[in-house]
All heavy atoms as a GROMACS GRO file, in nm:
protein
  615
    1GLN      N    1   4.107 -13.801   2.462
    1GLN     CA    2   4.244 -13.825   2.446
    1GLN      C    3   4.339 -13.700   2.462
    1GLN      O    4   4.286 -13.594   2.444
    1GLN     CB    5   4.276 -13.888   2.306
    1GLN     CG    6   4.324 -14.039   2.310
    1GLN     CD    7   4.350 -14.087   2.181
    1GLN    OE1    8   4.311 -14.040   2.074
    1GLN    NE2    9   4.414 -14.200   2.179
    2CYS      N   10   4.458 -13.732   2.492
    2CYS     CA   11   4.552 -13.623   2.528
    2CYS      C   12   4.572 -13.551   2.388
    2CYS      O   13   4.581 -13.614   2.277
    2CYS     CB   14   4.677 -13.673   2.582
    2CYS     SG   15   4.812 -13.548   2.579
    3PRO      N   16   4.569 -13.418   2.388
    3PRO     CA   17   4.606 -13.347   2.272
    3PRO      C   18   4.735 -13.335   2.205
    3PRO      O   19   4.761 -13.296   2.103
    3PRO     CB   20   4.541 -13.210   2.298
    3PRO     CG   21   4.563 -13.191   2.444
    3PRO     CD   22   4.541 -13.326   2.500
    4ALA      N   23   4.829 -13.402   2.281
    4ALA     CA   24   4.962 -13.384   2.250
    4ALA      C   25   4.982 -13.471   2.125
    4ALA      O   26   4.931 -13.576   2.100
    4ALA     CB   27   5.064 -13.437   2.360
    5PHE      N   28   5.086 -13.439   2.035
    5PHE     CA   29   5.107 -13.513   1.922
    5PHE      C   30   5.156 -13.658   1.946
    5PHE      O   31   5.227 -13.688   2.018
    5PHE     CB   32   5.219 -13.457   1.849
    5PHE     CG   33   5.264 -13.507   1.706
    5PHE    CD1   34   5.168 -13.504   1.600
    5PHE    CD2   35   5.378 -13.577   1.684
    5PHE    CE1   36   5.205 -13.563   1.475
    5PHE    CE2   37   5.418 -13.640   1.572
    5PHE     CZ   38   5.326 -13.622   1.458
    6LYS      N   39   5.078 -13.761   1.885
    6LYS     CA   40   5.092 -13.904   1.891
    6LYS      C   41   5.085 -13.954   2.041
    6LYS      O   42   5.130 -14.064   2.076
    6LYS     CB   43   5.240 -13.947   1.838
    6LYS     CG   44   5.239 -13.918   1.681
    6LYS     CD   45   5.378 -13.981   1.632
    6LYS     CE   46   5.376 -13.981   1.485
    6LYS     NZ   47   5.485 -14.039   1.446
    7CYS      N   48   5.012 -13.880   2.119
    7CYS     CA   49   4.994 -13.937   2.266
    7CYS      C   50   4.861 -13.998   2.257
    7CYS      O   51   4.752 -13.948   2.207
    7CYS     CB   52   4.984 -13.817   2.356
    7CYS     SG   53   4.961 -13.880   2.524
    8ASN      N   54   4.855 -14.129   2.298
    8ASN     CA   55   4.718 -14.212   2.307
    8ASN      C   56   4.676 -14.212   2.438
    8ASN      O   57   4.582 -14.289   2.469
    8ASN     CB   58   4.748 -14.348   2.251
    8ASN     CG   59   4.781 -14.345   2.092
    8ASN    OD1   60   4.734 -14.262   2.033
    8ASN    ND2   61   4.863 -14.439   2.056
    9THR      N   62   4.710 -14.140   2.537
    9THR     CA   63   4.666 -14.144   2.678
    9THR      C   64   4.538 -14.079   2.681
    9THR      O   65   4.503 -13.971   2.634
    9THR     CB   66   4.762 -14.067   2.765
    9THR    OG1   67   4.892 -14.123   2.768
    9THR    CG2   68   4.710 -14.079   2.904
   10GLU      N   69   4.445 -14.162   2.736
   10GLU     CA   70   4.297 -14.094   2.762
   10GLU      C   71   4.297 -14.022   2.879
   10GLU      O   72   4.338 -14.062   2.985
   10GLU     CB   73   4.202 -14.216   2.762
   10GLU     CG   74   4.066 -14.158   2.757
   10GLU     CD   75   3.955 -14.274   2.736
   10GLU    OE1   76   3.980 -14.363   2.671
   10GLU    OE2   77   3.850 -14.257   2.787
   11LEU      N   78   4.245 -13.895   2.874
   11LEU     CA   79   4.228 -13.805   2.977
   11LEU      C   80   4.112 -13.855   3.059
   11LEU      O   81   3.998 -13.875   3.013
   11LEU     CB   82   4.204 -13.669   2.926
   11LEU     CG   83   4.328 -13.593   2.858
   11LEU    CD1   84   4.291 -13.471   2.811
   11LEU    CD2   85   4.450 -13.600   2.952
   12LYS      N   86   4.119 -13.854   3.187
   12LYS     CA   87   4.013 -13.878   3.284
   12LYS      C   88   3.917 -13.772   3.288
   12LYS      O   89   3.949 -13.646   3.262
   12LYS     CB   90   4.067 -13.904   3.427
   12LYS     CG   91   4.174 -14.020   3.425
   12LYS     CD   92   4.101 -14.156   3.400
   12LYS     CE   93   4.204 -14.263   3.397
   12LYS     NZ   94   4.173 -14.379   3.332
   13ALA      N   95   3.797 -13.791   3.351
   13ALA     CA   96   3.685 -13.682   3.349
   13ALA      C   97   3.732 -13.570   3.442
   13ALA      O   98   3.708 -13.447   3.404
   13ALA     CB   99   3.562 -13.737   3.407
   14ALA      N  100   3.812 -13.598   3.552
   14ALA     CA  101   3.850 -13.499   3.649
   14ALA      C  102   3.958 -13.404   3.568
   14ALA      O  103   3.953 -13.283   3.589
   14ALA     CB  104   3.918 -13.562   3.771
   15SER      N  105   4.036 -13.466   3.495
   15SER     CA  106   4.134 -13.387   3.419
   15SER      C  107   4.067 -13.296   3.323
   15SER      O  108   4.108 -13.181   3.300
   15SER     CB  109   4.231 -13.475   3.351
   15SER     OG  110   4.307 -13.555   3.434
   16LEU      N  111   3.975 -13.347   3.250
   16LEU     CA  112   3.904 -13.268   3.145
   16LEU      C  113   3.822 -13.159   3.214
   16LEU      O  114   3.828 -13.041   3.157
   16LEU     CB  115   3.797 -13.353   3.072
   16LEU     CG  116   3.858 -13.449   2.962
   16LEU    CD1  117   3.755 -13.546   2.914
   16LEU    CD2  118   3.925 -13.381   2.852
   17ALA      N  119   3.772 -13.187   3.322
   17ALA     CA  120   3.698 -13.084   3.406
   17ALA      C  121   3.775 -12.977   3.445
   17ALA      O  122   3.745 -12.849   3.445
   17ALA     CB  123   3.616 -13.137   3.518
   18SER      N  124   3.902 -13.006   3.486
   18SER     CA  125   3.998 -12.902   3.537
   18SER      C  126   4.062 -12.830   3.410
   18SER      O  127   4.103 -12.704   3.436
   18SER     CB  128   4.106 -12.959   3.614
   18SER     OG  129   4.197 -13.044   3.534
   19LEU      N  130   4.063 -12.882   3.297
   19LEU     CA  131   4.120 -12.807   3.173
   19LEU      C  132   4.030 -12.734   3.087
   19LEU      O  133   4.084 -12.662   3.003
   19LEU     CB  134   4.192 -12.916   3.102
   19LEU     CG  135   4.318 -12.980   3.156
   19LEU    CD1  136   4.365 -13.110   3.067
   19LEU    CD2  137   4.433 -12.897   3.180
   20SER      N  138   3.890 -12.754   3.113
   20SER     CA  139   3.799 -12.680   3.029
   20SER      C  140   3.671 -12.639   3.112
   20SER      O  141   3.667 -12.668   3.228
   20SER     CB  142   3.761 -12.786   2.914
   20SER     OG  143   3.698 -12.895   2.959
   21THR      N  144   3.591 -12.578   3.035
   21THR     CA  145   3.469 -12.534   3.105
   21THR      C  146   3.366 -12.639   3.122
   21THR      O  147   3.363 -12.756   3.031
   21THR     CB  148   3.396 -12.411   3.035
   21THR    OG1  149   3.348 -12.465   2.901
   21THR    CG2  150   3.500 -12.311   3.011
   22SER      N  151   3.267 -12.634   3.198
   22SER     CA  152   3.165 -12.724   3.234
   22SER      C  153   3.083 -12.750   3.098
   22SER      O  154   3.034 -12.846   3.074
   22SER     CB  155   3.071 -12.710   3.343
   22SER     OG  156   3.024 -12.570   3.321
   23THR      N  157   3.062 -12.635   3.027
   23THR     CA  158   2.980 -12.654   2.897
   23THR      C  159   3.061 -12.728   2.798
   23THR      O  160   3.003 -12.812   2.728
   23THR     CB  161   2.964 -12.500   2.835
   23THR    OG1  162   2.904 -12.428   2.932
   23THR    CG2  163   2.881 -12.499   2.710
   24THR      N  164   3.199 -12.712   2.786
   24THR     CA  165   3.273 -12.790   2.694
   24THR      C  166   3.260 -12.940   2.731
   24THR      O  167   3.266 -13.020   2.642
   24THR     CB  168   3.409 -12.743   2.689
   24THR    OG1  169   3.415 -12.601   2.655
   24THR    CG2  170   3.491 -12.825   2.590
   25VAL      N  171   3.279 -12.969   2.866
   25VAL     CA  172   3.274 -13.105   2.902
   25VAL      C  173   3.136 -13.171   2.884
   25VAL      O  174   3.132 -13.286   2.820
   25VAL     CB  175   3.308 -13.118   3.055
   25VAL    CG1  176   3.290 -13.267   3.109
   25VAL    CG2  177   3.454 -13.080   3.072
   26ALA      N  178   3.037 -13.099   2.892
   26ALA     CA  179   2.898 -13.135   2.868
   26ALA      C  180   2.880 -13.174   2.725
   26ALA      O  181   2.816 -13.265   2.681
   26ALA     CB  182   2.799 -13.047   2.916
   27ARG      N  183   2.926 -13.080   2.636
   27ARG     CA  184   2.917 -13.094   2.500
   27ARG      C  185   3.002 -13.225   2.450
   27ARG      O  186   2.953 -13.298   2.362
   27ARG     CB  187   2.968 -12.979   2.421
   27ARG     CG  188   2.933 -12.967   2.276
   27ARG     CD  189   2.948 -12.834   2.207
   27ARG     NE  190   3.097 -12.826   2.194
   27ARG     CZ  191   3.167 -12.716   2.214
   27ARG    NH1  192   3.109 -12.602   2.238
   27ARG    NH2  193   3.293 -12.709   2.205
   28LEU      N  194   3.112 -13.247   2.514
   28LEU     CA  195   3.193 -13.359   2.476
   28LEU      C  196   3.112 -13.493   2.519
   28LEU      O  197   3.116 -13.594   2.440
   28LEU     CB  198   3.326 -13.360   2.552
   28LEU     CG  199   3.418 -13.478   2.551
   28LEU    CD1  200   3.468 -13.503   2.403
   28LEU    CD2  201   3.533 -13.478   2.636
   29GLU      N  202   3.066 -13.483   2.630
   29GLU     CA  203   2.987 -13.603   2.683
   29GLU      C  204   2.864 -13.645   2.584
   29GLU      O  205   2.832 -13.752   2.550
   29GLU     CB  206   2.945 -13.586   2.825
   29GLU     CG  207   3.062 -13.604   2.912
   29GLU     CD  208   3.042 -13.577   3.056
   29GLU    OE1  209   2.909 -13.546   3.100
   29GLU    OE2  210   3.114 -13.576   3.150
   30GLU      N  211   2.797 -13.536   2.555
   30GLU     CA  212   2.684 -13.544   2.459
   30GLU      C  213   2.723 -13.602   2.329
   30GLU      O  214   2.659 -13.692   2.264
   30GLU     CB  215   2.602 -13.406   2.434
   30GLU     CG  216   2.480 -13.428   2.355
   30GLU     CD  217   2.373 -13.511   2.424
   30GLU    OE1  218   2.370 -13.521   2.533
   30GLU    OE2  219   2.298 -13.559   2.333
   31ASN      N  220   2.835 -13.545   2.270
   31ASN     CA  221   2.886 -13.590   2.133
   31ASN      C  222   2.931 -13.736   2.149
   31ASN      O  223   2.899 -13.823   2.059
   31ASN     CB  224   3.013 -13.515   2.089
   31ASN     CG  225   2.976 -13.371   2.048
   31ASN    OD1  226   2.855 -13.360   2.016
   31ASN    ND2  227   3.060 -13.283   2.050
   32ARG      N  228   2.991 -13.784   2.252
   32ARG     CA  229   3.028 -13.916   2.276
   32ARG      C  230   2.910 -13.998   2.283
   32ARG      O  231   2.904 -14.118   2.222
   32ARG     CB  232   3.120 -13.928   2.406
   32ARG     CG  233   3.190 -14.069   2.422
   32ARG     CD  234   3.256 -14.065   2.553
   32ARG     NE  235   3.385 -13.980   2.531
   32ARG     CZ  236   3.450 -13.939   2.628
   32ARG    NH1  237   3.419 -13.946   2.750
   32ARG    NH2  238   3.557 -13.853   2.600
   33ARG      N  239   2.801 -13.966   2.348
   33ARG     CA  240   2.676 -14.041   2.369
   33ARG      C  241   2.619 -14.054   2.240
   33ARG      O  242   2.577 -14.166   2.198
   33ARG     CB  243   2.588 -13.976   2.458
   33ARG     CG  244   2.454 -14.046   2.471
   33ARG     CD  245   2.356 -13.972   2.572
   33ARG     NE  246   2.226 -14.012   2.563
   33ARG     CZ  247   2.183 -14.126   2.621
   33ARG    NH1  248   2.248 -14.200   2.686
   33ARG    NH2  249   2.042 -14.159   2.606
   34ASN      N  250   2.609 -13.947   2.163
   34ASN     CA  251   2.555 -13.950   2.022
   34ASN      C  252   2.632 -14.054   1.929
   34ASN      O  253   2.566 -14.115   1.854
   34ASN     CB  254   2.540 -13.816   1.961
   34ASN     CG  255   2.442 -13.729   2.027
   34ASN    OD1  256   2.338 -13.782   2.092
   34ASN    ND2  257   2.454 -13.593   2.009
   35LYS      N  258   2.747 -14.046   1.941
   35LYS     CA  259   2.843 -14.143   1.856
   35LYS      C  260   2.801 -14.286   1.882
   35LYS      O  261   2.794 -14.366   1.786
   35LYS     CB  262   2.983 -14.110   1.880
   35LYS     CG  263   3.070 -14.192   1.793
   35LYS     CD  264   3.232 -14.161   1.831
   35LYS     CE  265   3.321 -14.266   1.797
   35LYS     NZ  266   3.449 -14.238   1.835
   36HIS      N  267   2.798 -14.324   2.011
   36HIS     CA  268   2.772 -14.461   2.063
   36HIS      C  269   2.627 -14.490   2.015
   36HIS      O  270   2.607 -14.610   1.977
   36HIS     CB  271   2.794 -14.468   2.208
   36HIS     CG  272   2.926 -14.458   2.255
   36HIS    ND1  273   3.032 -14.542   2.201
   36HIS    CD2  274   2.997 -14.382   2.335
   36HIS    CE1  275   3.154 -14.508   2.247
   36HIS    NE2  276   3.125 -14.412   2.341
   37GLU      N  277   2.537 -14.407   2.027
   37GLU     CA  278   2.395 -14.421   2.000
   37GLU      C  279   2.381 -14.466   1.841
   37GLU      O  280   2.305 -14.551   1.799
   37GLU     CB  281   2.306 -14.309   2.034
   37GLU     CG  282   2.160 -14.326   2.011
   37GLU     CD  283   2.092 -14.432   2.095
   37GLU    OE1  284   2.147 -14.450   2.208
   37GLU    OE2  285   1.998 -14.504   2.049
   38SER      N  286   2.452 -14.390   1.768
   38SER     CA  287   2.457 -14.397   1.634
   38SER      C  288   2.506 -14.538   1.587
   38SER      O  289   2.450 -14.604   1.498
   38SER     CB  290   2.540 -14.288   1.557
   38SER     OG  291   2.545 -14.310   1.406
   39TYR      N  292   2.618 -14.573   1.655
   39TYR     CA  293   2.669 -14.706   1.628
   39TYR      C  294   2.576 -14.815   1.663
   39TYR      O  295   2.557 -14.919   1.583
   39TYR     CB  296   2.799 -14.730   1.709
   39TYR     CG  297   2.875 -14.851   1.690
   39TYR    CD1  298   2.930 -14.873   1.575
   39TYR    CD2  299   2.865 -14.952   1.785
   39TYR    CE1  300   3.006 -15.001   1.563
   39TYR    CE2  301   2.926 -15.068   1.778
   39TYR     CZ  302   2.995 -15.091   1.658
   39TYR     OH  303   3.057 -15.213   1.652
   40LEU      N  304   2.503 -14.799   1.776
   40LEU     CA  305   2.407 -14.909   1.815
   40LEU      C  306   2.294 -14.914   1.717
   40LEU      O  307   2.243 -15.017   1.683
   40LEU     CB  308   2.344 -14.864   1.955
   40LEU     CG  309   2.440 -14.893   2.078
   40LEU    CD1  310   2.371 -14.836   2.192
   40LEU    CD2  311   2.465 -15.044   2.083
   41GLN      N  312   2.250 -14.794   1.678
   41GLN     CA  313   2.129 -14.807   1.567
   41GLN      C  314   2.179 -14.866   1.443
   41GLN      O  315   2.099 -14.935   1.382
   41GLN     CB  316   2.095 -14.647   1.539
   41GLN     CG  317   2.015 -14.596   1.654
   41GLN     CD  318   1.997 -14.435   1.633
   41GLN    OE1  319   2.031 -14.383   1.531
   41GLN    NE2  320   1.904 -14.383   1.729
   42ASN      N  321   2.305 -14.851   1.395
   42ASN     CA  322   2.358 -14.911   1.267
   42ASN      C  323   2.357 -15.060   1.297
   42ASN      O  324   2.330 -15.143   1.213
   42ASN     CB  325   2.490 -14.862   1.232
   42ASN     CG  326   2.490 -14.714   1.188
   42ASN    OD1  327   2.382 -14.675   1.139
   42ASN    ND2  328   2.595 -14.642   1.185
   43LEU      N  329   2.406 -15.106   1.419
   43LEU     CA  330   2.406 -15.249   1.444
   43LEU      C  331   2.272 -15.300   1.438
   43LEU      O  332   2.241 -15.413   1.387
   43LEU     CB  333   2.486 -15.272   1.584
   43LEU     CG  334   2.627 -15.253   1.590
   43LEU    CD1  335   2.674 -15.291   1.733
   43LEU    CD2  336   2.690 -15.358   1.493
   44ASN      N  337   2.169 -15.226   1.517
   44ASN     CA  338   2.032 -15.284   1.514
   44ASN      C  339   1.975 -15.290   1.372
   44ASN      O  340   1.910 -15.385   1.335
   44ASN     CB  341   1.961 -15.196   1.607
   44ASN     CG  342   1.969 -15.225   1.758
   44ASN    OD1  343   2.025 -15.338   1.790
   44ASN    ND2  344   1.960 -15.127   1.839
   45ALA      N  345   2.007 -15.190   1.288
   45ALA     CA  346   1.960 -15.194   1.159
   45ALA      C  347   2.003 -15.305   1.070
   45ALA      O  348   1.944 -15.379   0.995
   45ALA     CB  349   1.977 -15.068   1.084
   46SER      N  350   2.140 -15.330   1.091
   46SER     CA  351   2.209 -15.452   1.017
   46SER      C  352   2.138 -15.580   1.064
   46SER      O  353   2.125 -15.663   0.973
   46SER     CB  354   2.355 -15.456   1.061
   46SER     OG  355   2.418 -15.330   1.009
   47VAL      N  356   2.111 -15.593   1.181
   47VAL     CA  357   2.058 -15.719   1.240
   47VAL      C  358   1.909 -15.740   1.184
   47VAL      O  359   1.871 -15.833   1.126
   47VAL     CB  360   2.047 -15.744   1.385
   47VAL    CG1  361   1.972 -15.858   1.429
   47VAL    CG2  362   2.202 -15.749   1.428
   48ALA      N  363   1.836 -15.627   1.196
   48ALA     CA  364   1.692 -15.627   1.145
   48ALA      C  365   1.678 -15.649   0.997
   48ALA      O  366   1.586 -15.717   0.945
   48ALA     CB  367   1.620 -15.501   1.198
   49GLY      N  368   1.768 -15.591   0.925
   49GLY     CA  369   1.765 -15.594   0.779
   49GLY      C  370   1.832 -15.720   0.718
   49GLY      O  371   1.810 -15.746   0.602
   50GLY      N  372   1.911 -15.789   0.801
   50GLY     CA  373   1.966 -15.905   0.760
   50GLY      C  374   2.076 -15.886   0.634
   50GLY      O  375   2.076 -15.962   0.543
   51GLU      N  376   2.132 -15.772   0.640
   51GLU     CA  377   2.219 -15.732   0.540
   51GLU      C  378   2.333 -15.828   0.515
   51GLU      O  379   2.384 -15.889   0.600
   51GLU     CB  380   2.291 -15.588   0.569
   51GLU     CG  381   2.190 -15.478   0.582
   51GLU     CD  382   2.258 -15.349   0.611
   51GLU    OE1  383   2.382 -15.345   0.612
   51GLU    OE2  384   2.187 -15.260   0.632
   52GLY      N  385   2.360 -15.850   0.392
   52GLY     CA  386   2.457 -15.959   0.338
   52GLY      C  387   2.602 -15.898   0.335
   52GLY      O  388   2.696 -15.969   0.296
   53ALA      N  389   2.622 -15.766   0.386
   53ALA     CA  390   2.744 -15.715   0.384
   53ALA      C  391   2.850 -15.772   0.478
   53ALA      O  392   2.964 -15.747   0.472
   53ALA     CB  393   2.737 -15.567   0.407
   54PHE      N  394   2.801 -15.859   0.576
   54PHE     CA  395   2.887 -15.911   0.677
   54PHE      C  396   2.918 -16.056   0.651
   54PHE      O  397   2.831 -16.118   0.587
   54PHE     CB  398   2.818 -15.897   0.813
   54PHE     CG  399   2.794 -15.759   0.860
   54PHE    CD1  400   2.657 -15.720   0.867
   54PHE    CD2  401   2.892 -15.672   0.889
   54PHE    CE1  402   2.635 -15.592   0.913
   54PHE    CE2  403   2.866 -15.551   0.931
   54PHE     CZ  404   2.743 -15.500   0.942
   55ASP      N  405   3.038 -16.110   0.692
   55ASP     CA  406   3.059 -16.247   0.673
   55ASP      C  407   2.981 -16.321   0.775
   55ASP      O  408   2.917 -16.259   0.862
   55ASP     CB  409   3.208 -16.279   0.687
   55ASP     CG  410   3.263 -16.248   0.817
   55ASP    OD1  411   3.193 -16.247   0.922
   55ASP    OD2  412   3.380 -16.190   0.839
   56GLU      N  413   2.980 -16.454   0.761
   56GLU     CA  414   2.888 -16.536   0.856
   56GLU      C  415   2.919 -16.516   1.006
   56GLU      O  416   2.826 -16.518   1.084
   56GLU     CB  417   2.906 -16.692   0.802
   56GLU     CG  418   2.812 -16.771   0.881
   56GLU     CD  419   2.817 -16.927   0.817
   56GLU    OE1  420   2.835 -16.929   0.697
   56GLU    OE2  421   2.829 -17.012   0.909
   57GLY      N  422   3.055 -16.511   1.038
   57GLY     CA  423   3.094 -16.500   1.171
   57GLY      C  424   3.039 -16.364   1.228
   57GLY      O  425   2.994 -16.357   1.344
   58THR      N  426   3.054 -16.252   1.160
   58THR     CA  427   3.002 -16.128   1.212
   58THR      C  428   2.863 -16.128   1.229
   58THR      O  429   2.804 -16.071   1.321
   58THR     CB  430   3.050 -16.006   1.104
   58THR    OG1  431   3.191 -16.023   1.094
   58THR    CG2  432   3.001 -15.881   1.151
   59GLN      N  433   2.779 -16.185   1.133
   59GLN     CA  434   2.642 -16.185   1.131
   59GLN      C  435   2.606 -16.267   1.266
   59GLN      O  436   2.506 -16.231   1.331
   59GLN     CB  437   2.581 -16.247   1.013
   59GLN     CG  438   2.425 -16.214   0.985
   59GLN     CD  439   2.407 -16.069   0.970
   59GLN    OE1  440   2.472 -16.007   0.907
   59GLN    NE2  441   2.290 -16.037   1.027
   60ALA      N  442   2.671 -16.375   1.280
   60ALA     CA  443   2.631 -16.453   1.397
   60ALA      C  444   2.657 -16.376   1.535
   60ALA      O  445   2.585 -16.392   1.624
   60ALA     CB  446   2.717 -16.580   1.399
   61PHE      N  447   2.769 -16.304   1.540
   61PHE     CA  448   2.798 -16.214   1.644
   61PHE      C  449   2.691 -16.126   1.677
   61PHE      O  450   2.640 -16.095   1.789
   61PHE     CB  451   2.934 -16.149   1.642
   61PHE     CG  452   2.946 -16.046   1.748
   61PHE    CD1  453   2.975 -16.088   1.868
   61PHE    CD2  454   2.932 -15.907   1.720
   61PHE    CE1  455   2.994 -15.979   1.972
   61PHE    CE2  456   2.955 -15.810   1.817
   61PHE     CZ  457   2.982 -15.859   1.945
   62LEU      N  458   2.643 -16.053   1.569
   62LEU     CA  459   2.533 -15.955   1.575
   62LEU      C  460   2.409 -16.015   1.629
   62LEU      O  461   2.353 -15.963   1.727
   62LEU     CB  462   2.510 -15.887   1.435
   62LEU     CG  463   2.615 -15.796   1.380
   62LEU    CD1  464   2.590 -15.753   1.243
   62LEU    CD2  465   2.648 -15.673   1.472
   63TYR      N  466   2.358 -16.135   1.594
   63TYR     CA  467   2.252 -16.192   1.638
   63TYR      C  468   2.263 -16.224   1.790
   63TYR      O  469   2.172 -16.211   1.874
   63TYR     CB  470   2.206 -16.329   1.559
   63TYR     CG  471   2.147 -16.289   1.437
   63TYR    CD1  472   2.211 -16.311   1.306
   63TYR    CD2  473   2.017 -16.226   1.431
   63TYR    CE1  474   2.145 -16.278   1.185
   63TYR    CE2  475   1.960 -16.192   1.314
   63TYR     CZ  476   2.019 -16.225   1.184
   63TYR     OH  477   1.968 -16.185   1.068
   64TRP      N  478   2.393 -16.280   1.822
   64TRP     CA  479   2.422 -16.307   1.967
   64TRP      C  480   2.407 -16.189   2.049
   64TRP      O  481   2.356 -16.180   2.157
   64TRP     CB  482   2.563 -16.375   1.976
   64TRP     CG  483   2.604 -16.390   2.117
   64TRP    CD1  484   2.570 -16.494   2.201
   64TRP    CD2  485   2.678 -16.303   2.192
   64TRP    NE1  486   2.626 -16.476   2.326
   64TRP    CE2  487   2.698 -16.363   2.334
   64TRP    CE3  488   2.744 -16.183   2.171
   64TRP    CZ2  489   2.769 -16.294   2.421
   64TRP    CZ3  490   2.807 -16.116   2.273
   64TRP    CH2  491   2.823 -16.181   2.401
   65ALA      N  492   2.478 -16.073   2.008
   65ALA     CA  493   2.488 -15.956   2.082
   65ALA      C  494   2.341 -15.894   2.106
   65ALA      O  495   2.312 -15.833   2.205
   65ALA     CB  496   2.578 -15.851   2.008
   66LYS      N  497   2.250 -15.912   1.999
   66LYS     CA  498   2.117 -15.841   2.026
   66LYS      C  499   2.049 -15.906   2.151
   66LYS      O  500   1.983 -15.836   2.219
   66LYS     CB  501   2.029 -15.899   1.895
   66LYS     CG  502   1.894 -15.850   1.891
   66LYS     CD  503   1.821 -15.881   1.774
   66LYS     CE  504   1.685 -15.824   1.784
   66LYS     NZ  505   1.601 -15.880   1.669
   67ASP      N  506   2.082 -16.028   2.200
   67ASP     CA  507   2.019 -16.091   2.309
   67ASP      C  508   2.106 -16.094   2.434
   67ASP      O  509   2.063 -16.121   2.540
   67ASP     CB  510   1.979 -16.226   2.286
   67ASP     CG  511   1.859 -16.226   2.173
   67ASP    OD1  512   1.778 -16.142   2.175
   67ASP    OD2  513   1.850 -16.333   2.103
   68ASN      N  514   2.238 -16.070   2.422
   68ASN     CA  515   2.328 -16.081   2.527
   68ASN      C  516   2.409 -15.970   2.577
   68ASN      O  517   2.493 -15.974   2.659
   68ASN     CB  518   2.427 -16.190   2.482
   68ASN     CG  519   2.358 -16.321   2.472
   68ASN    OD1  520   2.325 -16.383   2.566
   68ASN    ND2  521   2.337 -16.363   2.352
   69VAL      N  522   2.396 -15.850   2.510
   69VAL     CA  523   2.473 -15.729   2.554
   69VAL      C  524   2.362 -15.616   2.569
   69VAL      O  525   2.251 -15.625   2.534
   69VAL     CB  526   2.578 -15.682   2.446
   69VAL    CG1  527   2.673 -15.787   2.424
   69VAL    CG2  528   2.508 -15.641   2.315
   70ARG      N  529   2.408 -15.503   2.636
   70ARG     CA  530   2.323 -15.404   2.659
   70ARG      C  531   2.392 -15.274   2.645
   70ARG      O  532   2.518 -15.276   2.637
   70ARG     CB  533   2.259 -15.400   2.796
   70ARG     CG  534   2.351 -15.413   2.909
   70ARG     CD  535   2.274 -15.445   3.049
   70ARG     NE  536   2.374 -15.450   3.158
   70ARG     CZ  537   2.415 -15.358   3.238
   70ARG    NH1  538   2.349 -15.240   3.221
   70ARG    NH2  539   2.490 -15.380   3.318
   71ALA      N  540   2.329 -15.166   2.642
   71ALA     CA  541   2.404 -15.036   2.631
   71ALA      C  542   2.385 -14.959   2.766
   71ALA      O  543   2.280 -14.966   2.835
   71ALA     CB  544   2.325 -14.955   2.523
   72CYS      N  545   2.498 -14.886   2.793
   72CYS     CA  546   2.499 -14.820   2.925
   72CYS      C  547   2.392 -14.709   2.901
   72CYS      O  548   2.385 -14.639   2.797
   72CYS     CB  549   2.634 -14.742   2.949
   72CYS     SG  550   2.637 -14.637   3.072
   73PRO      N  551   2.310 -14.690   3.004
   73PRO     CA  552   2.200 -14.584   2.992
   73PRO      C  553   2.260 -14.449   2.999
   73PRO      O  554   2.177 -14.352   2.940
   73PRO     CB  555   2.109 -14.606   3.102
   73PRO     CG  556   2.187 -14.703   3.205
   73PRO     CD  557   2.308 -14.765   3.136
   74SER      N  558   2.367 -14.424   3.034
   74SER     CA  559   2.431 -14.293   3.042
   74SER      C  560   2.501 -14.256   2.917
   74SER      O  561   2.479 -14.151   2.854
   74SER     CB  562   2.519 -14.281   3.170
   74SER     OG  563   2.587 -14.154   3.169
   75CYS      N  564   2.598 -14.342   2.878
   75CYS     CA  565   2.677 -14.306   2.756
   75CYS      C  566   2.661 -14.391   2.644
   75CYS      O  567   2.712 -14.359   2.525
   75CYS     CB  568   2.833 -14.314   2.805
   75CYS     SG  569   2.881 -14.478   2.823
   76ARG      N  570   2.579 -14.501   2.648
   76ARG     CA  571   2.538 -14.571   2.535
   76ARG      C  572   2.653 -14.670   2.481
   76ARG      O  573   2.638 -14.723   2.380
   76ARG     CB  574   2.475 -14.483   2.423
   76ARG     CG  575   2.351 -14.414   2.472
   76ARG     CD  576   2.241 -14.476   2.530
   76ARG     NE  577   2.172 -14.568   2.437
   76ARG     CZ  578   2.093 -14.665   2.476
   76ARG    NH1  579   2.067 -14.692   2.590
   76ARG    NH2  580   2.026 -14.732   2.384
   77VAL      N  581   2.755 -14.685   2.567
   77VAL     CA  582   2.855 -14.763   2.509
   77VAL      C  583   2.803 -14.913   2.534
   77VAL      O  584   2.724 -14.938   2.623
   77VAL     CB  585   2.986 -14.745   2.589
   77VAL    CG1  586   2.989 -14.790   2.734
   77VAL    CG2  587   3.106 -14.813   2.517
   78ILE      N  588   2.856 -15.015   2.455
   78ILE     CA  589   2.802 -15.150   2.465
   78ILE      C  590   2.871 -15.216   2.585
   78ILE      O  591   2.997 -15.206   2.597
   78ILE     CB  592   2.839 -15.229   2.334
   78ILE    CG1  593   2.758 -15.172   2.222
   78ILE    CG2  594   2.811 -15.376   2.361
   78ILE    CD1  595   2.804 -15.246   2.079
   79ILE      N  596   2.781 -15.282   2.665
   79ILE     CA  597   2.842 -15.352   2.788
   79ILE      C  598   2.817 -15.499   2.754
   79ILE      O  599   2.701 -15.543   2.732
   79ILE     CB  600   2.765 -15.316   2.911
   79ILE    CG1  601   2.771 -15.179   2.942
   79ILE    CG2  602   2.812 -15.395   3.040
   79ILE    CD1  603   2.678 -15.110   3.042
   80TYR      N  604   2.924 -15.583   2.759
   80TYR     CA  605   2.919 -15.732   2.746
   80TYR      C  606   2.880 -15.797   2.868
   80TYR      O  607   2.921 -15.762   2.977
   80TYR     CB  608   3.052 -15.790   2.694
   80TYR     CG  609   3.078 -15.731   2.555
   80TYR    CD1  610   3.139 -15.618   2.516
   80TYR    CD2  611   3.041 -15.811   2.436
   80TYR    CE1  612   3.171 -15.583   2.392
   80TYR    CE2  613   3.066 -15.778   2.308
   80TYR     CZ  614   3.124 -15.652   2.282
   80TYR     OH  615   3.153 -15.620   2.149
   0.00000   0.00000   0.00000
């Protein structure tokens, strides 16, 4: 995201590359991937454990998502 105060504009990869070093961009991408991977692991653990912390609709969605969505192999974001 743009670092300006209260700006919600997401910076494109080309803009990030021109504003920072390649090492910084690689670290940002790795952190983003790790964040998405952690989220996926938490979802999978919730489905596998059958945790009662979710309401019925959320639990139904998690079971549906297990068979109907996938994760991007590059960044691990959920693809519907």
